[in-house]
C-alpha positions as CSV (number, residue, x, y, z in Angstrom):
1,M,121.4,78.4,69.4
2,V,122.7,78.6,65.9
3,S,120.1,79.1,63.2
4,A,119.7,76.5,60.5
5,G,120.4,78.6,57.4
6,T,121.1,82.2,57.0
7,P,118.8,85.2,56.4
8,A,119.7,85.0,52.7
9,D,117.9,81.7,52.5
10,V,114.5,83.4,52.6
11,A,112.9,86.5,51.2
12,P,112.9,89.4,53.6
13,V,109.6,89.6,55.5
14,A,109.1,93.1,54.2
15,A,109.6,92.3,50.5
16,A,105.9,91.6,49.6
17,A,104.1,93.1,52.6
18,V,101.0,95.1,51.8
19,P,98.7,97.4,53.9
20,L,96.5,95.4,56.3
21,A,95.0,98.0,58.5
22,D,94.5,101.8,58.5
23,V,94.6,103.7,61.7
24,V,91.9,106.3,61.2
25,R,91.7,109.4,63.4
26,G,88.9,111.9,62.6
27,A,88.7,112.1,58.8
28,L,92.3,111.1,58.1
29,V,94.4,108.0,58.0
30,E,97.0,108.6,60.6
31,S,99.1,105.4,60.3
32,V,99.1,102.2,58.2
33,H,100.1,98.7,59.3
34,L,101.6,96.5,56.6
35,G,102.0,92.7,56.7
36,H,100.7,89.4,55.3
37,V,97.5,87.5,55.6
38,V,96.4,84.1,54.4
39,V,92.9,82.6,54.6
40,L,92.4,78.9,53.8
41,A,89.2,77.4,52.6
42,P,88.0,74.1,54.2
43,D,89.6,72.1,51.5
44,G,93.0,73.7,52.2
45,S,93.0,75.9,49.1
46,V,93.9,79.6,49.5
47,R,90.8,81.7,49.7
48,L,92.6,85.0,50.2
49,A,96.3,85.9,50.2
50,L,97.5,89.4,50.9
51,G,101.2,89.9,50.8
52,D,103.2,86.6,50.6
53,P,101.4,83.6,52.1
54,D,104.7,81.6,51.9
55,V,106.7,84.2,53.8
56,T,109.0,82.6,56.4
57,V,108.1,83.8,59.9
58,W,108.7,83.1,63.6
59,A,105.2,82.2,64.8
60,R,106.2,83.0,68.4
61,S,103.5,82.0,70.9
62,S,101.1,81.0,68.1
63,L,103.2,77.8,68.1
64,K,102.2,76.9,71.6
65,P,99.3,74.6,70.6
66,L,101.7,72.7,68.4
67,Q,104.2,72.5,71.3
68,A,101.4,71.1,73.5
69,V,100.6,68.4,70.9
70,A,104.2,67.3,71.1
71,M,104.0,67.1,74.9
72,L,100.8,65.0,74.8
73,R,102.4,62.7,72.3
74,A,105.3,62.3,74.7
75,G,103.0,61.3,77.5
76,L,101.9,64.5,79.3
77,D,98.4,63.6,80.6
78,V,96.5,66.8,81.1
79,D,93.2,68.2,79.7
80,G,90.8,70.9,80.3
81,E,92.0,74.2,81.9
82,R,95.4,72.7,82.6
83,L,96.0,71.9,78.9
84,A,94.6,75.3,78.0
85,L,97.3,76.8,80.3
86,V,100.0,74.8,78.6
87,C,98.9,76.5,75.3
88,A,98.6,79.9,77.0
89,S,100.2,83.3,76.9
90,H,98.4,84.0,80.2
91,N,97.9,87.3,82.0
92,G,99.4,86.1,85.3
93,E,96.1,86.4,87.1
94,D,95.5,84.3,90.3
95,G,93.5,81.7,88.4
96,H,96.3,81.3,85.9
97,L,99.0,80.9,88.6
98,D,97.0,78.4,90.5
99,V,96.8,76.1,87.4
100,V,100.5,76.5,86.7
101,R,101.3,75.5,90.3
102,S,99.0,72.5,90.0
103,L,100.9,71.4,86.9
104,L,104.2,71.7,88.8
105,D,102.8,69.9,91.9
106,D,101.8,66.9,89.8
107,A,105.3,66.6,88.5
108,G,106.8,66.9,92.0
109,L,108.3,70.2,91.1
110,T,108.0,73.9,92.1
111,A,108.3,77.3,90.5
112,A,112.0,77.1,91.2
113,D,112.3,74.5,88.5
114,L,111.0,76.8,85.8
115,R,113.6,78.0,83.3
116,N,111.5,80.6,81.5
117,T,112.5,84.3,81.7
118,P,111.3,86.1,84.9
119,D,108.8,88.8,84.2
120,W,105.8,90.6,85.7
121,P,102.2,89.5,85.0
122,L,100.8,90.8,81.7
123,D,97.6,92.0,83.4
124,P,98.2,95.5,84.9
125,D,96.1,94.8,88.0
126,A,97.7,91.5,88.6
127,A,101.2,93.0,88.1
128,W,100.3,95.8,90.6
129,Q,99.1,93.3,93.2
130,W,102.1,91.0,92.7
131,R,104.4,93.9,93.4
132,A,102.3,95.2,96.3
133,D,102.7,91.7,97.8
134,G,106.4,92.2,97.8
135,H,107.3,90.0,94.8
136,G,109.7,90.7,91.9
137,R,109.8,89.5,88.4
138,S,109.3,85.7,88.4
139,P,109.2,82.8,86.0
140,L,105.9,81.8,87.5
141,T,104.2,85.1,86.5
142,Q,105.8,85.3,83.0
143,N,103.1,84.6,80.4
144,C,104.7,81.3,79.2
145,S,104.9,79.6,82.6
146,G,102.1,77.2,81.7
147,K,104.0,76.0,78.6
148,H,107.1,75.5,80.7
149,A,105.3,73.7,83.4
150,G,103.9,71.4,80.8
151,M,107.4,70.8,79.4
152,L,108.7,70.0,82.8
153,G,105.8,67.6,83.5
154,T,106.5,65.9,80.1
155,C,110.2,65.4,81.0
156,V,109.4,64.0,84.5
157,G,107.0,61.5,83.0
158,Q,109.5,60.4,80.4
159,G,112.4,60.3,82.8
160,W,114.2,63.0,80.8
161,S,116.4,65.5,82.4
162,T,114.8,68.8,83.5
163,D,117.8,71.0,83.9
164,D,118.4,71.3,80.2
165,Y,114.8,71.0,78.8
166,L,115.3,74.2,76.9
167,D,118.3,72.8,74.9
168,A,117.4,72.3,71.2
169,A,118.9,68.9,71.3
170,H,116.8,67.7,74.3
171,P,114.4,64.9,73.3
172,L,111.4,67.1,74.1
173,Q,112.5,69.9,71.8
174,V,113.4,67.4,69.1
175,A,109.8,66.1,69.4
176,V,108.4,69.7,69.2
177,R,110.4,70.4,66.1
178,E,109.1,67.2,64.4
179,V,105.5,68.2,65.3
180,V,105.9,71.7,63.9
181,A,107.2,70.3,60.6
182,E,104.4,67.7,60.5
183,L,101.4,69.9,61.3
184,T,102.5,72.9,59.2
185,G,103.7,70.7,56.3
186,V,106.8,72.9,56.1
187,E,110.3,71.7,57.0
188,V,111.9,73.7,59.7
189,A,114.6,75.8,58.1
190,H,115.6,78.1,60.9
191,A,115.8,77.8,64.7
192,T,116.4,80.4,67.4
193,V,115.4,81.2,71.0
194,D,112.0,82.6,71.9
195,G,111.5,85.4,74.4
196,C,110.7,82.9,77.2
197,G,113.9,80.9,76.5
198,A,112.4,77.9,74.7
199,P,113.6,76.9,71.2
200,L,111.6,78.5,68.4
201,F,111.2,77.0,65.0
202,S,110.4,78.8,61.8
203,T,107.5,78.1,59.4
204,T,105.6,79.9,56.7
205,L,102.4,81.8,57.1
206,V,100.4,79.3,55.1
207,G,102.0,76.5,57.0
208,L,100.9,78.1,60.3
209,A,97.3,78.4,59.0
210,R,97.5,74.8,57.8
211,S,98.5,73.6,61.3
212,F,95.5,75.4,62.8
213,A,93.2,73.8,60.3
214,R,94.5,70.4,61.3
215,L,94.1,71.2,65.0
216,S,90.6,72.4,64.5
217,T,89.4,69.4,62.5
218,A,91.2,66.6,64.4
219,A,89.4,63.8,66.1
220,E,90.5,61.3,68.8
221,S,94.1,62.6,68.9
222,P,96.4,64.9,70.8
223,Q,95.5,67.6,68.3
224,A,91.8,67.2,69.2
225,R,92.6,67.3,72.9
226,V,94.4,70.6,72.4
227,A,91.6,72.1,70.4
228,A,89.0,71.0,72.9
229,A,90.8,72.5,75.8
230,M,91.3,75.8,74.1
231,R,87.7,76.0,73.0
232,A,86.4,75.2,76.5
233,H,88.7,77.4,78.4
234,P,89.5,80.6,76.4
235,W,90.1,82.6,79.6
236,H,92.9,80.3,80.5
237,V,94.5,80.7,77.1
238,A,94.9,84.5,77.6
239,G,92.9,86.3,80.4
240,T,90.7,89.2,81.3
241,G,90.5,91.9,78.6
242,R,92.5,90.0,76.0
243,D,91.3,89.7,72.4
244,A,92.3,86.0,72.3
245,T,89.8,85.4,75.1
246,A,87.1,87.4,73.3
247,F,87.5,85.6,70.0
248,G,87.7,82.2,71.7
249,S,84.6,82.9,73.7
250,G,82.7,84.7,71.0
251,V,83.2,82.5,67.9
252,P,81.8,79.0,68.4
253,G,84.3,76.3,67.6
254,L,87.2,78.7,67.0
255,V,90.8,77.8,68.0
256,A,92.8,81.0,68.1
257,K,96.3,81.8,69.5
258,D,98.0,85.2,69.4
259,G,101.8,85.5,69.2
260,A,104.3,88.3,69.9
261,D,105.5,90.6,67.1
262,G,102.2,90.8,65.3
263,V,101.2,87.2,64.8
264,Y,97.8,85.5,65.0
265,A,96.5,82.1,63.9
266,A,93.0,80.6,64.0
267,G,91.1,77.6,62.8
268,M,87.5,76.6,62.5
269,P,85.9,73.2,62.7
270,D,85.1,73.1,59.0
271,G,88.8,73.4,58.2
272,S,89.0,77.0,57.3
273,A,91.9,78.8,58.9
274,V,93.7,82.2,59.1
275,A,97.2,83.3,59.8
276,L,98.6,86.8,59.8
277,K,101.8,88.7,60.4
278,V,101.9,92.4,61.1
279,L,105.2,93.7,59.6
280,D,106.1,96.2,62.3
281,G,105.4,93.7,65.1
282,S,102.6,95.7,66.6
283,S,99.7,94.1,68.4
284,R,97.5,97.1,67.7
285,P,95.9,96.0,64.4
286,R,95.8,92.3,65.1
287,A,92.2,92.0,66.4
288,A,90.8,94.1,63.5
289,V,92.7,92.2,60.9
290,L,91.8,88.8,62.4
291,A,88.1,89.8,62.5
292,A,88.2,90.7,58.8
293,A,90.1,87.5,57.9
294,L,87.6,85.4,59.8
295,A,84.7,87.1,58.0
296,V,86.4,86.2,54.7
297,A,86.7,82.7,56.0
298,G,83.0,82.5,56.4
299,V,82.4,83.5,60.0
300,D,79.3,85.7,60.5
301,P,80.6,89.3,60.2
302,A,78.1,90.4,62.8
303,V,79.8,88.0,65.3
304,V,83.4,89.0,64.6
305,R,83.1,92.7,64.0
306,P,82.6,93.7,67.6
307,L,85.4,91.3,68.7
308,G,87.8,93.1,66.4
309,A,86.7,96.6,67.2
310,T,89.8,98.7,68.1
311,P,88.8,102.4,68.8
312,V,91.3,105.2,68.4
313,L,90.9,107.6,71.3
314,G,91.1,111.3,71.6
315,H,91.0,112.6,75.2
316,G,89.6,109.2,76.2
317,V,86.8,109.2,73.7
318,P,86.6,107.2,70.4
319,V,87.5,109.5,67.5
320,G,88.4,106.9,65.0
321,E,89.2,103.2,64.6
322,V,91.8,100.7,63.4
323,R,90.2,99.4,60.2
324,A,91.2,96.4,58.1
325,T,92.0,97.3,54.5
326,F,90.1,94.2,53.3
327,G,86.9,92.3,54.2
328,P,83.4,93.5,54.7
329,W,84.2,96.8,56.5
330,A,87.2,98.0,54.4
331,D,85.1,100.9,53.2
332,G,84.4,102.1,56.7
333,R,80.8,101.0,56.8
């Protein structure tokens, strides 16, 4: 897929990046993660901006709830845990795979129709069991298979072709692009291919936050259905041991979605929202940074602090922590 525009059209992602989290081991800062964070107030104004809130980014899997909105608008009729799986970057645990299979069954399809990149389950125990059972890398167990099953179901319902559903010119992907532009309020300037093979559309960090504010406050719409499914089924959005599951379970009303290469986005029912991008693409500081940003957004710090806790280990014992450079715990207390 050819990108719309060139890298010269946007400022380099590193140009205005600032420290977001310190990795503290013992009494010393061992490493520092740079990046960008934006926190929106309920009225849509910027409450906090670190780095460049208008930086152009690939939101990666944080776009999945928006892709799901496009599928619902095109006629996909799923809710509950099945819609949560369409929005998911799942672990590949048995409960996830069962729902993916049910989505395919309803469309009269099988895992052989999936076009996403074959991979092992994300969960180490699930991956071990999958291999022990004699299986190899599979599109079914790849973390985006729920999204792809939803895309296939949408195509079947509309009478669209399924062999080329990953083509950027396919009606489904045209609809996704339009939804991304609408909900973020930012015209799509660049397009490429995501890790799973689906088209990926650029936005800005503030646009990503804006889209989650709109998801989180929507009523009687596909956006509201997506938010309801993610709130009710956070385990299906991620899985056992995942911080996205912990935040979705632990913060009432939160709609949150992690993305590869250091991205996170979240929205609250009052319209406040958060988006972040870690410059080096690491997932290590994301939970700590998200917790601090949610506290700035008005979530009870006592609720989000344990959800963002990321210990630094020495010989298996905590000897430090990943600490956000902003928010209520920036001074280490």
